[in-house]
Phi, psi and omega in degrees: 000317185283344186248012184300314182297326179294317178294323178297320178294319178299317183294320181292317179297318179298320178299307178303324176296322182291317183287321184289335180258011183305324184280329184259348181289142175236031184228085187297331179296328178295313178297318179299317179305317177296322175300322177286317179298323178291335179259010173090359181274081190291326181298310179295321177300315181301315181301310183285329174295321181292318177291320179296327180298322179293324176295314180297330176295313176302322180279359183053046176252091185294318180302317176301318177299313182296322177296315174302311181295325176299313177299320173304312185292325179297312182301316179292326176294318180296333183263006173091007179270075185290316177300314179295323179296321178298316185297318185289316182296316182294326179292327182296330181300328182289349183255348180270151172257109183300340183267354183257110179302336180287343177262004186294325184300307182293326174301316182292317181299317180299314180293323178295323175294317176301318179297317176300311181300319179291321177294324175298328182268012178062023176262081190284328175305312180291319182302316184298321179295318180289322176298325181291323174291325176297319176299317182300326185263350179289133174243001176258131186299314182299317176299320179297324178297317181295318184293322182293318176300314182294320180293316181294321174300326180292320174298323179301310183294330179275002176069024167264072194289325179302307183294325176298311175299326175297316177294320175298322183291323177296317180296320179294328177290318181291320181239090179256025177272153179278070183239188182297312187295321181294320180292325178293322177291325185289312183292322175295324174300310182298316179298321183289325179293325182291318181292328177291316184231111191287342182269357179288135180261107183269001186304320181301311182297314180304314183294322178295317181287329176297316180300319180297313183293323177295324179293319183276352180061044178270088183297319178298315178297322175302318179305317182294318181295317182299322183296312184299314182294321178297318181298315184294319178282351189308321186251004187245303186224092186297326180294316179295320180297318181294321182299312180289326172299319176292321176300318182295320185291326177293318183289324178297320176291328183290322180268001173060046181253105180300320175299316176288334173294319181296316181293321177297311181301323181297318174295317179295325179301317181281340186257333185287166172294165182303322184288315178291332182295322182295317182296319181291327179296319177298315182298318179300310178301317181291321180294317180295318178292320178299318180293317179297319178297318180295321184289321177292326179292318178298317176303311180298320180296315180296317176298318181292327175296318178295318179297314179294321178298313180296320178297314181298324179293318182293321182294321180294315179297321176298313176299320180294322179295320180293317177295321178295322178299316177296323181287327178290329174303307179297314174300326183299312178305309177298324181297318180299312180301316184295323180298321182292321178291321180297313178304317180296316183294315187288328177296317177304309184297319181296317181296314176299317180296319183295319178295320175299316181296323179294324172297314179295320179297323181294312180296324182288326179297316177301312178306313179299319181295315177297321178296316184299312181290324179295319176298321182289321177297317181293313183291316192259336180260308186297311182294324178295313180298319180291329175294321177292321174301323182292319180299317180294326179288328187259007178251120179296316178246123182273124174277111186299312182300320179294319180295317175300320180301314180293321174292327177295319179304314179295319178302311182297321178295316182293321185291319184260019185298326176298338179264014172060042173294156186253160177279342181239158183260124183296328184275354181260160180295114186294317181302325178292314182296319181296320176303308183302315180299309181292323176300327182298341183266356176284138182209181176295332179269341183227121181255119181258118178238135176223155190211138176094001181274104179216169190288328179301321180303326189264009180292140179081353181263134181294156179298323179298318177293325178298321178299316182292324177291319178302316185287325177297313181290324170304315180295319181296314182295317179303310182290331171301314184293325188279320197237334198276340187059025178282156177235359173223132176229132179233125175240124182241133181246140172205155176245130187211130176050049179059026180230151171254125179250131177240122182243121178249129181221131174223159182255041178275202187271359174114183186288331182300320181263340188288315179237116176298164183304313182293323180292318177304314179297319181299312180296320178290328176297316183295320178299312179301329177297332182256020179060034180257182179231148176224130176235136182251123177253116185236019183290328177278125183297135172062027174217119182252129173239131177233125181249124181243138177215138176205152182284151181282000000 
């Protein structure tokens, strides 16, 4: 009786859910379950919701599973299977996503169902918890008013009248219209105040709620009003109490609510004269036995539906496994034959591919060797010869011995290049060798300035990395001398954040003539070898800036 409007809202929402998802649903059993539910065939609806749940499980649609379980829990609760409803509703929570606002509607419905089942089992503390969760997830005002009434009623049944009245007052402020929701809240509020204070007169509120329900033709609500009025007059005016108890019994018969009929009969038994009371008692016993039988039958029927569904599913899976096993045996035979043929084909192809790869690797090795020696000749011989030419060009008096020493050094490099001899000596001061190399490019026409080159700067840097830096700078200086037409060159060295930064600047004609394509590629390759970065800044006219950075 007290939850009729709640179930009406669920039915409306369920229909909308079916229609709104009609285009995207691929689970026809889910729709069929709603069709049965709409026409009142709850047993068939239960069966198809249960089967639809398994399809959603196969589709890995957790929200679909949760919706099916929620509807199953509602059906179980309406049929009196309160423990079963709790079990199903709690399992539904595992499939909902609390962070998805699109699922909040069903989450609030499911929590409310759990609250109703717990209240029917007189576990009011748990019911209160579930109703509070339903309110937390509800975004609809009418739903919230229903959940607030259910929550407040549970506080009333738990004899926490103060908290119940607080919630009823909040609900009355939210909905102060003379409608069904308002009348329900008003009559429950008045009843709770009377239970809290036995001298309080709730009749004005009871009568106001009754008039609204008569106007709205709210038969379920009238049933509630008649019950409250009969309870209030039971010890004050027995004739009035009897009048309203009879009214309640008539309305309970009209709405076909066995629970309300039993409640009304219970009141009539204590209020009627002995003769009528005996007749009502017989009706009460018969109806109560019938109701308990129906609920036990429903519990057993739900359990049987689950059992048969699971059994059919198990039988299907067993038959499918046997069929699969037979097919696998045939496939296995074909597979073995196929494997033998495949192994022969693959072995032949792999052998051909292996021979081809060996030839390609040999050719690549030759090409890499040629490239390696070509690079060495360019870096170590050509740049060294140009360095000697620069010294000869910029020295007024040629030192014969120095010139011979330089040429002999070039000869040694050329002769021993296959043994990978180095342009710099690992055992000598690197900063000094770098200084001498850079300074050798200075002349009357080109002034080379460098700053920050000291031995402390190069501490912790491997000899290989020093060599690459030396050759990169030698490449830049050689190409500057050949192509840039610069008369000032500035090279700055500094250490920062575990990196060495080198800034090269000249006032020549720019990058296009400064570095040929091969020279540019050579410089970038060497910087990449030491995990460094090189940036060319050519935005300023007649000024080339090159920034090099590499980790220590």
